[in-house]
Structures are given as C-alpha cells and as structure tokens.
N, C-alpha and C positions, 0 to 999 in steps of 0.2 A: 504494500500500500504506500510505501514511501515514494514511489514513482508518480503517484497521483497528487498533483498540486492542489492545495486546498486553501480557502480563505482563512485568515486568522481573525478571530473575533473575541470579545470579552462579553459575557452574558452576566447581567446583574439583576438582583431582586432584593427585597427586604425579607428577612426571616420572620417567624411568628413572634419574636421579641422586638421587632422593629430595627434590627441590626442589618447593615448592608452586607450582602453576600455576593460573591462573583467567582467566575472561573473562565479560563480560556477554552474556546471550542473551535474546532475546525470542521466538524461534521454538521454544517449548516447550509441551508439553501432556501430560495424562495419556493413556494408551493403553489400559490394561486394568485391571480390578479383580482378576481371577483369571487368572493371577497379577498382582500389582500392578506394572504397567509404566508408565514415564514416558519420554518422548522429548525429545531436545534436538537441534536442527539446528545444525551447526557449519560455518561458512564454511571452505572448504579453504584460503583465503588467510590465515587467522588463524595467528599465530605460536604459538598454543596448541593448534591443531588436532591435531597429531601426538601431543602429550602426552596429550590427552584420549582420542583413539582408541586409543592404546597402553596406557592404564591399565586395570587390572581393576576399579577402583572410582572413583566420583566422587560429589560432593555437589552438590545443586541447592538454592540458597538463594532462597526466595521472599520478596521484599522488600516492605516496607510503607512507608507515608508516613513520612518522616523518614530513610529509608535512601538518599536521593539522593547523599549524600556518598560512600557505598560505590561506587555506580555510577561516579561521577567518578574515584575512586581506581583502579577497574579499567579505566578508559579510558587510563591512563598506559602507558608502555612496560612490556612484560611483566615485566622484571626489577625493577620498582619497585612492582608492584601489592600486594604483601604487606607493604611497609614500614609499620610501626606498626599492623598489623591484628592484633587478638587472635584466637588460635585456641583452640578447645576442647581441653582436655587429656584425650584419650581414645584408645582403640585402633582407631578406625575407619581404614581404609586410604586415606582421602582427607581433606584438610584441611577442617575445619568452622569457619566463622566464628562466633566466640563470641556476638557481640551482634546476631544476625539473628533476625527474628521467627519464621521457620519454615524448617526444613531437611529435605530428603529425602536420606537416605543410600541410595546405589544401588551395585549391582554390575553390570558390563557383561553384558547379555543378548544383544544383537545389534548389528551395524553394517550399515547399508544405504546405498546410493548415492542421492543426490537432487539431480541437476543439479550446481551448483557448491558444494553442501553435502554433508556426511556426516551421516546420521541415526544418532545414538547412542541406542540403546534400553537403558534400565537397569531392573533389577528392584529395586524399593524394598524395602530391608531394615530401614529404621527411619525414624521421623519424630521430629524434635525441635522443641520450641517450642509456640507457642500458635496453633492453626489458626484461631481466631476473628479473629486480627489479621493473618495472613499473606496475601501475594498481593495486597495493595491498591495497590501501586505499578505503574502502567502507563505505557506509551509510546504517545502518541497525537498525531498531527499534528506530529511532530518535537519533542515536548516531554513532560515528566512530567505525569501526571495521577494523581488518587487515586480509587480505587474504595472507597467506604464504604457500609455499610448503615446506614440511619437507626436 
C-alpha cells in the first residue's frame, strides 16, 4: 500500500468531556456531491477512535506543503496533540485548526464497519480556506510528498 499516494489530513472533534481530540488520517475521500458527503476511515486501535465515532461533528483539515509540522504534532501522545495549536474562535461543534489551508466542517451522517477500521461518513456543512492550495500534502512510499499544479 505504500505505493498508493494518499492525502494527509488531520481529523478533529470534541470528546464527551469537551476536550479537543484529533488524529492524522490518510484513508479519506469525498463520497457524494448531493448531499455533500466525505468519509474518513479510522483504525479501531486508535486512542481517538471512540471520541470521533461518538461525536456528532468533526472537522477534516486538508493539509498543504508546509503543514508537515502539524502532522508530526498529531503523531504525539493524544493528550499533547493540541499543545500550542491555535484554534479558530467560532461556534462550530468541532475544533478547527486556525492556520490550515482548507477545512471541511462535517456532521456525522453514518458509521459503517470496515474490517479493522470504522468508516465515519460526514455531511459537509461548511468549507473554510483556500481550495486552490489545499490537499497538496500527500503520503507516498512512507514519506511526505507534495502535489502541485504547474
């Protein structure tokens, strides 16, 4: 699977205690335009799995070149991932990383089983950022790569 290039994203939510939770995810894709649906596959062994599956809302941050530092931050232990990370000050029911190129704001639409992963399907309720620059950070052959249009 390392030969398959995949987008690098950070998915965030609030847990049942109101604490921000998040993880990196590369098994993500758009699912439908009508209604606008997006899916995220979450490893059941992740310490953030239950918080994401139990949350009514989540945000998917589509990263671009230069956002590698955020990926490294979200590879830390779960309780340290939001240390010194700026969040947008708004009323969305999921934490939104302020300095990310493109963010999809989602509400839970469905939850499906997928082997050792859970497929979280969200209905996109809003998009923040600059779509021309988002989604350019990819994971390929066990390392970061950049997708850029000339």
